[in-house]
C-alpha positions in Angstrom: -27.1 -41.3 -27.5 -26.0 -41.6 -31.1 -28.5 -40.3 -33.7 -29.2 -42.5 -36.6 -28.6 -41.3 -40.2 -32.4 -40.7 -40.5 -32.4 -37.9 -37.9 -30.1 -35.5 -39.6 -32.1 -33.8 -42.3 -30.2 -32.0 -45.0 -27.5 -30.3 -43.0 -23.8 -30.6 -43.9 -22.0 -33.3 -42.0 -18.3 -33.6 -41.2 -16.5 -36.8 -42.3 -16.4 -38.0 -38.6 -20.1 -37.3 -38.1 -21.0 -39.1 -41.4 -19.0 -42.2 -40.4 -20.5 -42.3 -37.0 -24.1 -42.0 -38.2 -23.5 -44.4 -41.1 -22.5 -47.1 -38.6 -26.1 -47.2 -37.3 -27.1 -48.9 -40.6 -25.5 -52.1 -39.4 -27.1 -53.4 -36.2 -25.3 -56.8 -36.0 -22.7 -58.9 -37.8 -23.7 -61.4 -40.4 -24.3 -65.0 -39.2 -21.4 -67.4 -38.6 -20.5 -70.6 -40.4 -17.8 -73.2 -40.0 -15.2 -73.1 -42.8 -12.3 -75.4 -43.5 -8.8 -74.1 -42.8 -7.9 -74.1 -46.5 -10.7 -71.6 -47.3 -10.2 -69.3 -44.3 -7.9 -66.7 -45.8 -9.5 -63.2 -45.5 -12.3 -64.4 -43.2 -13.1 -63.0 -39.8 -13.3 -65.1 -36.6 -16.8 -65.2 -35.0 -15.4 -66.7 -31.8 -12.1 -66.8 -29.9 -9.7 -69.4 -31.2 -8.6 -71.3 -28.1 -5.6 -73.6 -28.1 -6.4 -77.2 -27.4 -2.6 -78.0 -26.9 0.5 -76.5 -25.5 2.5 -74.8 -28.3 5.2 -76.1 -28.5 3.7 -79.4 -27.2 7.0 -80.5 -25.5 10.0 -78.7 -24.0 12.4 -79.0 -26.9 15.8 -78.1 -28.2 16.4 -74.8 -29.9 19.8 -75.8 -31.2 21.6 -79.0 -32.4 24.0 -80.3 -29.8 23.7 -82.3 -26.6 20.9 -82.2 -23.9 21.8 -82.7 -20.2 20.8 -81.8 -16.7 23.2 -78.9 -15.8 24.1 -79.0 -12.1 23.7 -76.2 -9.6 27.0 -76.9 -8.0 29.9 -74.4 -8.7 32.2 -77.2 -9.9 30.7 -78.2 -13.3 32.1 -81.1 -15.2 33.6 -80.6 -18.7 33.1 -84.2 -19.8 29.8 -86.0 -20.1 28.9 -89.6 -21.0 26.9 -89.9 -24.2 24.0 -92.4 -23.7 21.8 -91.9 -26.7 20.3 -89.5 -29.2 17.0 -87.8 -29.8 16.1 -86.7 -33.3 13.3 -84.4 -34.2 10.1 -86.4 -34.4 11.2 -89.0 -31.8 10.8 -89.2 -28.1 13.0 -90.6 -25.4 11.1 -91.6 -22.2 14.2 -92.8 -20.3 15.4 -90.2 -17.8 19.0 -88.9 -17.8 21.2 -89.6 -14.8 23.8 -87.4 -13.4 26.7 -87.0 -15.8 24.7 -88.3 -18.8 23.8 -86.5 -22.0 22.2 -87.3 -25.3 22.8 -86.0 -28.8 19.8 -83.9 -29.8 18.6 -82.0 -32.9 16.6 -78.8 -33.1 12.9 -79.3 -32.3 13.4 -82.7 -30.6 11.8 -83.1 -27.1 14.2 -83.0 -24.2 14.2 -86.4 -22.4 13.1 -86.4 -18.7 15.7 -84.9 -16.4 17.3 -82.7 -19.1 17.0 -78.9 -18.8 19.9 -77.5 -20.9 21.2 -77.8 -24.4 24.8 -77.2 -25.2 25.1 -76.4 -28.9 27.6 -78.2 -31.1 29.8 -75.1 -31.3 30.4 -75.2 -27.6 31.9 -78.7 -27.7 35.7 -79.3 -27.7 35.4 -81.8 -30.6 32.6 -82.0 -33.2 29.9 -84.6 -32.6 30.2 -87.8 -34.7 27.4 -87.6 -37.2 27.2 -91.4 -37.4 24.2 -93.1 -35.7 24.7 -93.5 -32.0 26.3 -96.8 -30.9 25.8 -97.5 -27.3 28.7 -100.0 -27.2 31.2 -97.4 -28.1 30.8 -95.6 -24.8 31.4 -92.1 -26.2 32.3 -89.2 -24.1 31.6 -85.5 -24.9 33.8 -82.6 -23.7 32.4 -79.2 -23.3 34.7 -76.3 -24.2 34.8 -73.7 -21.4 31.8 -75.0 -19.3 31.8 -71.8 -17.3 30.0 -70.2 -20.3 27.1 -72.6 -20.2 24.0 -71.3 -18.6 21.4 -73.6 -17.1 18.3 -73.7 -19.3 20.0 -72.3 -22.4 18.8 -73.1 -25.9 15.6 -74.7 -24.6 12.0 -73.8 -25.8 9.6 -74.5 -23.0 6.3 -76.4 -23.6 3.5 -73.8 -24.0 5.9 -70.8 -24.1 4.2 -69.7 -27.4 0.6 -70.5 -26.5 -0.4 -72.5 -23.4 -3.2 -75.0 -23.6 -6.6 -73.4 -23.0 -5.4 -69.8 -23.7 -6.9 -67.6 -26.4 -4.7 -67.7 -29.5 -6.7 -65.3 -31.6 -9.7 -63.1 -30.5 -13.0 -63.0 -32.2 -13.0 -60.3 -34.8 -9.6 -61.2 -36.1 -9.3 -61.1 -39.9 -7.3 -64.2 -40.9 -4.1 -63.6 -43.0 -1.2 -65.8 -43.7 0.3 -65.6 -40.2 -3.1 -66.3 -38.6 -3.7 -69.3 -40.8 -0.3 -70.7 -39.8 -1.1 -70.2 -36.1 -4.5 -72.0 -36.4 -2.7 -74.8 -38.2 -0.1 -75.0 -35.4 -2.9 -75.6 -33.0 -4.2 -78.5 -35.0 -7.5 -76.7 -35.9 -8.8 -77.9 -39.2 -11.7 -75.4 -39.3 -12.9 -72.2 -37.6 -16.2 -70.4 -37.0 -16.2 -67.2 -39.1 -18.8 -64.6 -40.2 -20.3 -65.1 -43.6 -18.8 -62.9 -46.3 -21.0 -59.9 -47.1 -22.8 -60.2 -50.4 -22.7 -56.7 -52.0 -24.8 -55.9 -55.1 -23.1 -53.3 -57.3 -24.4 -51.5 -60.3 -23.6 -48.3 -62.2 -26.1 -45.8 -63.5 -26.3 -43.4 -66.4 -27.3 -43.4 -70.1 -23.7 -42.3 -70.9 -22.1 -45.3 -69.2 -20.8 -48.0 -71.5 -19.5 -51.5 -70.6 -15.8 -52.1 -71.6 -15.5 -54.0 -74.8 -18.5 -52.2 -76.4 -18.1 -49.4 -79.0 -17.8 -46.0 -77.4 -20.5 -43.5 -78.6 -19.4 -39.9 -79.0 -21.0 -38.9 -75.7 -20.2 -42.1 -73.8 -17.8 -43.1 -71.1 -16.6 -46.5 -70.2 -17.8 -47.9 -66.8 -14.7 -47.9 -64.5 -16.6 -47.6 -61.3 -18.3 -51.0 -61.2 -14.9 -52.8 -61.7 -13.1 -50.5 -59.2 -15.8 -51.3 -56.6 -15.6 -55.0 -57.3 -11.8 -54.9 -56.6 -12.3 -52.8 -53.4 -15.0 -55.2 -52.2 -12.8 -58.3 -52.6 -10.0 -56.5 -50.7 -12.4 -55.9 -47.8 -13.5 -59.5 -47.7 -16.9 -59.1 -49.4 -18.4 -61.0 -52.4 -19.4 -58.6 -55.2 -22.6 -59.2 -57.1 -22.4 -57.5 -60.5 -25.8 -56.1 -61.6 -24.5 -54.3 -64.6 -25.4 -50.8 -65.8 -28.8 -49.1 -65.3 -30.2 -46.4 -67.7 -31.4 -43.1 -66.4 -34.9 -44.5 -65.8 -36.7 -44.3 -62.4 -38.7 -47.5 -62.9 -35.7 -49.5 -63.9 -33.8 -48.1 -60.9 -36.6 -49.1 -58.5 -36.9 -52.6 -60.0 -33.1 -53.1 -59.6 -33.1 -51.9 -56.0 -35.9 -54.2 -55.1 -34.1 -57.2 -56.7 -30.9 -56.3 -55.0 -32.5 -55.9 -51.6 -33.8 -59.5 -51.8 -30.4 -61.2 -52.4 -27.7 -58.9 -51.0 -26.4 -57.8 -47.6 -25.6 -54.3 -49.0 -26.2 -52.4 -52.2 -23.9 -49.9 -53.7 -24.5 -47.7 -56.8 -22.3 -45.0 -58.4 -23.6 -41.9 -60.0 -27.1 -40.4 -60.0 -27.1 -39.0 -56.4 -26.6 -35.3 -57.0 -29.3 -32.8 -57.9 -29.1 -33.1 -61.6 -32.3 -33.4 -63.8 -31.5 -37.1 -64.6 -30.4 -38.2 -61.1 -32.9 -40.8 -60.1 -31.1 -42.8 -57.4 -32.4 -40.8 -54.4 -36.0 -40.7 -55.7 -36.0 -44.5 -56.3 -34.6 -45.1 -52.9 -37.4 -43.1 -51.3 -39.9 -45.5 -53.0 -38.1 -48.8 -52.3 -36.8 -48.0 -48.8 -35.8 -45.2 -46.5 -33.5 -42.3 -47.6 -31.1 -40.4 -45.4 -29.4 -38.1 -47.9 -26.1 -36.7 -46.7 -24.2 -33.7 -47.8 -20.8 -34.3 -46.4 -18.0 -31.6 -46.1 -15.5 -33.7 -48.1 -13.7 -33.4 -51.3 -13.9 -35.4 -53.5 -17.3 -37.1 -52.8 -19.7 -34.6 -51.3 -23.0 -36.1 -52.8 -23.6 -39.4 -51.2 -27.0 -41.1 -50.5 -27.5 -43.7 -47.8 -30.5 -45.5 -46.4 -32.1 -48.9 -46.0 -33.8 -51.0 -48.7 -36.9 -53.3 -48.5 -38.4 -55.1 -45.6 -35.1 -56.6 -44.5 -33.5 -53.1 -44.1 -30.5 -53.8 -46.3 -27.9 -50.9 -46.1 -27.7 -48.9 -49.3 -25.0 -46.4 -50.4 -25.3 -44.3 -53.5 -21.7 -43.1 -54.2 -20.7 -40.2 -56.5 -20.1 -40.8 -60.1 -16.6 -39.6 -60.5 -14.1 -42.5 -60.1 -11.7 -41.0 -57.6 -14.7 -39.9 -55.5 -16.0 -43.4 -55.6 -12.8 -44.8 -54.2 -12.4 -42.1 -51.5 -15.9 -42.5 -50.2 -15.7 -46.2 -50.3 -12.6 -46.3 -48.2 -14.0 -43.7 -45.7 -17.6 -45.0 -45.4 -18.2 -48.3 -47.0 -15.1 -50.2 -45.8 -16.0 -49.6 -42.1 -19.5 -50.8 -42.7 -18.2 -54.0 -44.3 -16.0 -54.5 -41.2 -19.0 -54.2 -38.9 -20.9 -56.8 -41.0 -18.0 -59.2 -40.6 -17.8 -58.7 -36.8 -14.7 -56.5 -36.7 -16.4 -53.6 -34.9 -15.4 -50.0 -35.6 -12.4 -50.4 -38.0 -11.5 -47.0 -39.6 -8.8 -46.2 -42.1 -5.2 -46.8 -41.0 -3.4 -43.5 -40.5 0.3 -42.5 -40.4 2.0 -39.2 -40.0 4.2 -37.8 -42.8 6.0 -34.6 -43.5 4.7 -32.6 -46.5 7.4 -31.9 -49.0 5.4 -29.3 -50.9 2.5 -26.9 -50.2 -0.8 -28.7 -50.1 -4.1 -26.9 -50.7 -7.3 -27.3 -48.7 -10.2 -25.3 -47.4 -11.4 -24.6 -43.8 -14.6 -26.4 -43.0 -14.0 -29.3 -45.4 -11.9 -32.5 -45.2 -9.8 -32.9 -48.4 -8.3 -36.2 -49.5 -5.4 -35.6 -51.9 -3.7 -38.5 -53.7 -0.2 -38.8 -52.5 3.1 -40.7 -52.7 4.9 -41.3 -49.4 8.4 -42.6 -48.8 10.8 -43.1 -45.9 13.6 -40.5 -46.0 17.2 -40.9 -44.7 16.1 -39.3 -41.4 13.8 -42.3 -40.8 10.6 -40.1 -41.1 7.9 -40.5 -43.7 7.6 -37.7 -46.3 4.8 -37.2 -48.8 4.1 -35.3 -52.0 0.9 -35.1 -54.0 0.5 -36.9 -57.3 -0.2 -33.6 -59.1 -3.6 -32.7 -60.6 -6.3 -33.6 -58.1 -9.5 -33.6 -60.2 -12.0 -36.3 -59.0 -12.2 -37.7 -62.5 -8.4 -38.3 -62.8 -8.3 -42.0 -62.0 -4.7 -42.2 -63.0 -3.9 -40.2 -59.9 -5.1 -43.2 -57.8 -2.9 -45.5 -59.8 0.1 -43.3 -59.1 -0.7 -42.9 -55.4 0.2 -45.1 -52.5 -1.7 -43.0 -49.9 -4.4 -40.5 -49.4 -3.3 -37.2 -47.7 -6.0 -36.3 -45.2 -6.3 -32.6 -44.6 -8.9 -32.2 -41.8 -11.6 -29.5 -41.8 -9.8 -27.4 -39.2 -6.8 -26.6 -41.4 -6.3 -24.5 -44.4 -3.8 -26.5 -46.4 -0.3 -27.5 -45.3 3.0 -25.7 -45.8 6.2 -27.6 -46.7 7.7 -29.2 -43.6 4.4 -29.5 -41.8 3.1 -32.8 -40.5 0.0 -34.3 -42.2 -2.0 -37.4 -41.8 -1.9 -40.0 -44.5 -3.9 -43.2 -45.2 -1.8 -45.9 -46.9 -3.5 -47.5 -49.8 -3.6 -51.3 -50.5 -1.3 -52.1 -53.4 -0.5 -55.5 -54.9 3.3 -55.9 -55.2 
């Protein structure tokens, strides 16, 4: 039986344990709604998409040429009588007789009786591109008919997706290819889970909104905008609640408000043991706190729990910007996937060869910012971006992956295999 995150006390958790316990904060996906095809990009199917038709609908030509019924007999004629044409978008219901053929274009349905397409390049003379004239009594000669295979260059009805078969399973996140597939089935809408509405605010008297004058002891608020971008990438709708001062009453009021209108609440900063860190104390008043100490770098201080009567999941992320991104990708993104009906979706991992010595510490999972590339030998190789301080946000800009050094290893030597998590990057 999996323990909830409220049964763990103050002990240090591994990254795997933290992720497993955090999953208990989401009991079920969000409700489903029907959405038009044009607005489905990034949404997650709440039910299987079942094909109402055969795809393709008809057995059709995969090449331009002639369609005919290729005989089984060993003696196969080289000359065929041309009796018509079938263009893409048209249908010929008249069956072909022995020795007859029709001109056909790619995608056009084969007429009854036809089972083979001989492409133009296999004909002794090029086809006349003029409209077919039945009175001309044209004949077509196949060059080297012994090379023709029965059934060649034909796409069978339903060979992609048969009628009644599952085209996409529930839990599929819809990208460009999936949208095209739904459209090919004639589906103008789909049942998808509602996007998670996630309230986000930053904390701290020193935090200043971009565009405002920067006081001598101030820092601009990068975390709120970073989180907004990460949320959109994960299919959520960010709700920007601004910056809160170091004031417990203000924090409690903000958490109560957020719990009424959001499906999840995320803060950054104020979750360590500093004198002015009010997030944990406010959470204990407004909801239930399960404070984690996680054996991870960057990002060890992380508060989680449930807010208000609705039990809205809450995550108080660290204040350093790199730690915010790392903990979001490891812990928040899987929760958002569960809210959208995708189940247990963890970070994508690949294996790469370290091109330099990488430092870590036993008993702690380290996430280094890295740059990976495919070498001439076909394998992935990776190096770090350099300085790895959790406040160096430029290291995340330079990186295209996180290098994951698990808690059972003490760094990595050059040439050793390491696990990497590719990062989403716009081209």
